[in-house]
C-alpha positions in Angstrom: 86.4 -28.1 54.4 84.6 -27.7 57.7 83.0 -24.8 59.6 83.9 -23.7 63.2 82.4 -21.1 65.4 83.0 -19.9 69.0 81.5 -17.5 71.5 82.6 -15.9 74.8 80.3 -13.4 76.5 77.3 -12.9 78.8 74.6 -14.5 76.5 73.9 -18.2 76.3 76.3 -19.7 73.8 74.3 -22.6 72.4 71.7 -20.6 70.3 74.5 -18.4 69.0 76.7 -21.4 68.1 73.8 -23.2 66.4 72.9 -20.1 64.4 76.5 -19.7 63.3 76.8 -23.3 62.2 73.5 -23.0 60.3 75.2 -20.2 58.3 78.3 -22.3 57.8 76.6 -25.6 56.9 77.6 -25.1 53.2 81.1 -25.9 54.4 80.2 -29.4 55.6 77.1 -31.3 56.6 78.0 -34.9 57.5 78.1 -34.3 61.3 78.0 -31.4 63.8 78.7 -30.8 67.5 79.0 -28.3 70.3 81.2 -28.0 73.4 80.1 -25.6 76.1 81.5 -24.7 79.5 79.0 -25.6 82.3 79.2 -25.8 86.1 80.2 -29.4 85.7 83.0 -28.9 83.2 82.8 -29.1 79.4 79.6 -30.6 78.1 79.7 -32.1 74.6 76.8 -32.9 72.2 77.4 -34.4 68.7 75.3 -35.8 66.0 75.8 -37.5 62.6 74.1 -35.9 59.6 72.8 -32.5 59.0 72.6 -29.8 61.6 68.9 -30.5 62.4 70.0 -33.8 63.9 72.2 -31.8 66.4 69.3 -29.5 67.1 67.1 -32.5 67.8 69.7 -33.9 70.2 70.0 -30.5 72.0 66.2 -30.3 72.4 66.5 -33.4 74.6 69.8 -32.3 76.3 70.3 -28.6 76.9 73.8 -27.1 77.0 73.7 -24.1 79.4 76.8 -21.9 79.4 78.2 -18.7 77.9 81.5 -20.0 76.5 81.5 -22.6 73.8 82.7 -23.8 70.4 80.9 -25.6 67.6 81.7 -27.5 64.4 80.1 -28.7 61.2 82.1 -31.3 59.4 83.0 -32.3 55.9 84.9 -35.6 56.4 88.6 -35.8 55.3 90.0 -38.3 57.7 87.6 -40.9 59.0 84.1 -41.7 57.8 81.0 -39.7 59.0 80.1 -41.0 62.5 79.4 -39.8 66.0 82.9 -40.8 67.2 84.6 -38.9 64.4 82.4 -35.8 64.8 83.9 -32.7 66.5 84.5 -31.4 69.1 87.2 -33.9 70.1 88.2 -34.3 73.8 91.3 -35.3 75.5 91.4 -34.9 79.3 90.3 -31.3 80.1 90.7 -30.2 76.5 88.1 -29.9 73.7 89.1 -29.0 70.1 87.3 -28.1 66.9 89.4 -28.0 63.7 89.2 -27.1 60.0 92.1 -28.3 57.9 94.3 -31.3 57.1 97.2 -32.4 59.3 99.8 -33.9 57.0 101.8 -35.8 59.6 98.8 -37.1 61.6 99.8 -40.8 61.1 103.3 -40.2 62.5 101.8 -38.2 65.4 99.2 -40.9 66.1 101.9 -43.6 66.3 103.9 -41.4 68.7 100.9 -40.7 71.0 99.7 -44.3 71.0 103.2 -45.5 71.9 103.1 -43.1 74.9 99.8 -44.5 76.1 97.3 -41.9 74.9 94.0 -43.6 73.9 92.9 -42.4 70.4 89.3 -43.5 69.7 88.5 -41.8 66.4 89.9 -42.0 62.9 90.4 -38.2 62.6 93.5 -36.0 62.5 91.8 -33.6 64.9 91.8 -35.9 67.9 95.6 -35.9 67.5 95.7 -32.2 68.2 93.6 -32.6 71.4 95.9 -35.2 72.7 99.0 -33.1 71.9 97.6 -30.2 73.9 96.5 -32.5 76.7 100.1 -33.9 76.9 101.5 -30.4 77.3 98.9 -29.4 80.0 99.9 -32.6 81.9 103.5 -31.2 81.9 102.2 -28.1 83.7 101.8 -25.6 80.9 98.8 -23.3 80.7 96.5 -23.6 77.7 98.2 -21.0 75.4 101.6 -22.4 76.0 100.4 -25.9 75.6 98.8 -25.0 72.2 102.0 -23.2 71.1 104.2 -26.2 72.0 101.7 -28.7 70.4 101.5 -26.8 67.1 105.3 -26.9 66.8 104.8 -30.6 66.0 102.0 -30.2 63.5 102.5 -30.0 59.8 99.6 -29.0 57.5 96.6 -26.7 57.5 94.6 -25.9 60.5 92.2 -23.4 62.1 91.5 -24.6 65.7 89.4 -23.4 68.6 90.2 -24.9 72.0 88.5 -25.0 75.4 90.1 -26.1 78.7 88.2 -27.0 81.8 91.0 -25.4 83.7 90.4 -22.0 82.0 86.6 -21.7 81.7 86.4 -18.1 80.6 88.3 -18.1 77.4 88.7 -19.7 74.0 92.1 -20.0 72.3 92.3 -20.1 68.5 95.2 -20.5 66.1 95.5 -20.6 62.3 97.7 -21.8 59.5 96.5 -22.0 55.9 92.8 -22.4 56.9 90.5 -19.4 57.3 89.6 -17.9 60.7 88.0 -14.6 61.6 87.3 -13.0 64.9 84.2 -10.9 65.7 84.2 -8.1 68.3 81.3 -6.6 70.0 80.5 -5.0 73.4 80.6 -7.8 76.0 81.3 -10.6 73.6 84.0 -12.0 71.3 83.4 -14.6 68.6 85.4 -16.7 66.1 84.3 -18.5 62.9 85.6 -20.0 59.7 83.7 -17.4 57.7 82.0 -14.0 58.0 78.4 -15.2 57.6 78.4 -17.0 61.0 79.1 -13.7 62.8 77.2 -11.0 60.9 74.0 -11.2 63.0 76.0 -10.3 66.1 78.7 -7.9 64.9 80.1 -6.4 61.7 83.5 -5.7 63.3 85.9 -8.4 62.2 89.6 -9.2 62.7 91.2 -11.6 60.2 93.9 -13.8 61.6 97.0 -14.4 59.5 98.9 -17.7 59.3 101.0 -18.4 62.4 98.9 -16.4 64.8 97.2 -17.3 68.0 94.4 -15.4 69.8 93.0 -15.6 73.3 89.3 -14.7 73.3 87.5 -13.4 76.4 84.3 -11.5 76.9 86.1 -8.2 77.1 88.1 -8.6 73.9 91.1 -10.6 72.6 94.9 -10.7 72.6 96.7 -11.6 69.5 100.3 -12.9 69.1 102.4 -15.0 66.8 103.0 -18.6 67.7 106.4 -17.7 69.1 104.7 -15.1 71.5 105.4 -11.9 69.6 102.5 -9.4 70.3 100.4 -8.4 67.2 98.3 -5.3 67.0 95.5 -5.3 64.4 92.4 -3.2 64.1 89.0 -4.6 63.3 87.4 -4.0 60.0 83.8 -3.1 59.5 82.0 -5.5 57.1 79.2 -4.0 55.0 78.0 -7.2 53.4 74.4 -8.3 53.7 73.9 -11.8 55.1 73.1 -13.3 51.7 76.2 -11.7 50.2 78.3 -13.0 53.0 77.2 -16.6 52.5 78.5 -16.3 49.0 81.6 -14.5 50.2 80.6 -11.4 48.2 80.2 -13.4 44.9 77.0 -13.1 42.8 76.2 -16.8 43.2 77.7 -20.1 44.6 79.1 -21.3 41.2 81.2 -18.2 40.9 82.4 -18.5 44.5 83.3 -22.2 43.9 85.3 -21.2 40.7 87.4 -19.0 42.9 87.8 -21.7 45.5 89.6 -23.9 43.1 93.1 -22.9 44.1 92.3 -23.7 47.8 90.7 -27.0 46.8 93.8 -28.0 44.7 96.1 -27.0 47.5 94.2 -29.1 50.0 94.2 -32.0 47.5 97.9 -31.9 47.1 98.7 -31.3 50.8 100.5 -34.1 52.5 100.5 -36.3 49.4 103.6 -35.1 47.5 106.9 -36.9 48.3 109.1 -34.1 47.1 112.4 -35.7 48.1 111.7 -38.7 45.8 109.5 -37.0 43.2 106.7 -39.4 44.0 103.3 -39.7 45.8 103.0 -41.2 49.3 101.4 -44.6 48.9 99.5 -44.3 52.2 97.5 -41.4 50.9 96.3 -43.4 47.9 95.4 -46.4 49.9 97.3 -49.0 47.7 100.6 -50.5 48.4 103.7 -50.7 46.1 102.9 -54.4 45.7 99.4 -53.5 44.6 100.9 -51.2 41.9 103.1 -54.0 40.6 100.1 -56.2 40.1 98.2 -53.7 37.9 98.1 -54.9 34.3 95.3 -52.6 33.1 93.3 -49.7 34.5 89.6 -49.2 33.9 88.2 -45.8 34.6 84.5 -45.8 35.4 82.4 -42.6 36.0 79.3 -40.7 34.9 78.7 -37.1 33.9 81.4 -34.5 34.6 83.5 -37.2 36.4 83.6 -39.1 33.2 85.2 -36.1 31.4 87.8 -36.1 34.2 88.6 -39.7 33.5 89.2 -39.0 29.8 92.1 -36.7 30.8 93.2 -39.3 33.4 93.5 -42.0 30.6 96.1 -39.9 28.8 98.1 -39.4 32.0 98.0 -43.1 32.9 99.2 -44.2 29.5 101.8 -41.5 29.1 103.2 -41.3 32.7 102.4 -44.7 34.2 102.8 -46.7 30.9 99.8 -48.9 31.8 97.0 -49.8 29.3 93.9 -47.7 30.3 90.3 -47.5 29.1 87.6 -45.1 30.3 84.0 -45.9 30.0 80.6 -44.5 31.1 79.6 -46.6 34.1 76.1 -47.0 32.7 77.5 -48.5 29.5 79.9 -50.8 31.4 76.9 -52.2 33.3 75.0 -52.9 30.1 77.4 -55.4 28.6 79.3 -58.5 29.6 82.6 -56.7 30.2 85.8 -58.8 30.3 87.4 -57.8 33.6 89.3 -59.7 36.3 92.5 -60.2 38.2 95.3 -57.8 37.1 92.7 -55.1 36.5 92.4 -52.0 38.6 89.0 -50.2 38.4 89.1 -46.6 39.4 85.6 -45.5 40.2 85.2 -41.7 40.1 82.3 -39.9 41.7 81.8 -36.5 43.3 79.1 -37.7 45.7 80.4 -41.2 46.1 76.8 -42.4 45.6 76.4 -42.4 41.8 74.4 -45.5 41.4 75.7 -46.6 37.9 79.3 -46.1 39.0 78.6 -48.0 42.3 77.0 -51.0 40.6 79.6 -51.1 37.8 82.4 -51.1 40.3 80.7 -53.7 42.4 80.3 -56.0 39.3 84.0 -55.6 38.4 85.0 -56.4 42.0 83.0 -59.5 42.0 84.9 -60.6 38.9 88.2 -60.3 40.6 89.3 -56.7 39.8 90.7 -54.4 42.5 88.7 -51.2 43.0 90.0 -47.8 44.0 87.5 -45.0 44.6 88.0 -41.3 43.9 85.2 -39.5 45.7 84.6 -36.2 47.5 82.4 -37.6 50.4 84.2 -39.6 53.0 82.4 -42.8 54.0 80.0 -42.7 51.0 78.8 -45.8 49.2 81.6 -46.2 46.6 84.5 -45.7 49.1 82.9 -48.2 51.5 82.6 -50.8 48.7 86.1 -50.1 47.3 89.4 -51.8 48.3 91.0 -48.4 48.7 89.9 -44.7 48.6 91.7 -41.6 47.3 89.6 -38.7 48.5 89.2 -35.3 46.9 88.9 -32.8 49.8 87.1 -30.1 47.8 84.4 -29.5 50.3 80.7 -29.1 49.4 79.9 -28.0 45.9 76.5 -26.2 45.7 76.7 -25.0 42.1 75.1 -27.4 39.6 78.0 -27.3 37.2 81.1 -28.9 38.8 84.1 -26.7 39.2 86.4 -27.4 42.2 85.3 -31.0 42.4 86.3 -31.9 38.8 89.5 -30.0 39.3 90.4 -32.1 42.4 89.5 -35.3 40.5 91.9 -34.3 37.8 94.6 -33.7 40.4 94.0 -37.1 42.0 94.2 -38.9 38.6 97.4 -37.1 37.8 98.9 -38.0 41.2 97.9 -41.6 40.7 99.6 -41.6 37.3 102.8 -40.3 38.8 102.7 -42.8 41.7 102.0 -45.8 39.5 
């Protein structure tokens, strides 16, 4: 789950984009970036870590211009780093994206074979290159985006700039949230209402399969096949605090209701429906790795440990493999017998739980293979592990785990089916 924001109007874009990202930082905070049209083309500034790092970078390098897009990232493909941060650029095109592209590996191979240099680990850069390829063929930005998205499978909300069309932003949506804001002399886009409320309370909610062209004087809305769409704006009466919680009383309640979306994102692109199986590439282990597993050891702490208790039942019933589950702190405190033939699955929401990290390290040193299940891409446990099976639940602000434990259960069930 990431946050995107865009502005077209007469005012300077950078302060508006930063303010919008600040209100969307709950959607992701491992990196952030802006792309703004200037007299010299599209200028990009990106930074790893929380939004204040981007603000510090911008204090040293201003971004003047009235048309721009911004992004705050929660990593799904590719660890948190400056090269993986959005916006992504290909030729004259800059893109920010929220979602998961299911066929990104196939598209990456196709683009690389055609000579397109892909420098990041993200699925978003693939979209930028697809659009660039279509503009090279002579298509305008809207047509290029339409043609590119015909090749894309999965969830996306994108905002796109082109150096060749400096007075507009083009956005498109499928299975990821995107809202437009309309005011006199400016048009906005964002992943969620809070980013736009300080500037307008007139909102237009895009539906799946729609594309919009944003200009200072308003917007045009069509379907991806070019059919015009007419939709009136809606006046939003929420206060800013209510909007950040999506109208819910508190974040925990909001996150409870986000569980269906989190589960959908977790399953997306991983189910091999034709063969009633799970794609090995998504788990990170090969079929040969699976054949070598003689026993599974589930290590976790707190709520994640309770998820592993359910996982133990599934692994023994569905995968028919001997399985034990243990608190990572207890595992560290004894001379556990572990070695070759054992697969340790280390489960952690943050990917930084110290007892789980140290216990998994100890098992790896003794010859066991380690698979991590974590919600934070590039965190300590996935970096240490032999393979990682991420849970794309997005940030969880409530103290009691809701959507994160649900996605951990989904991953454990998928692994049991795959094995």
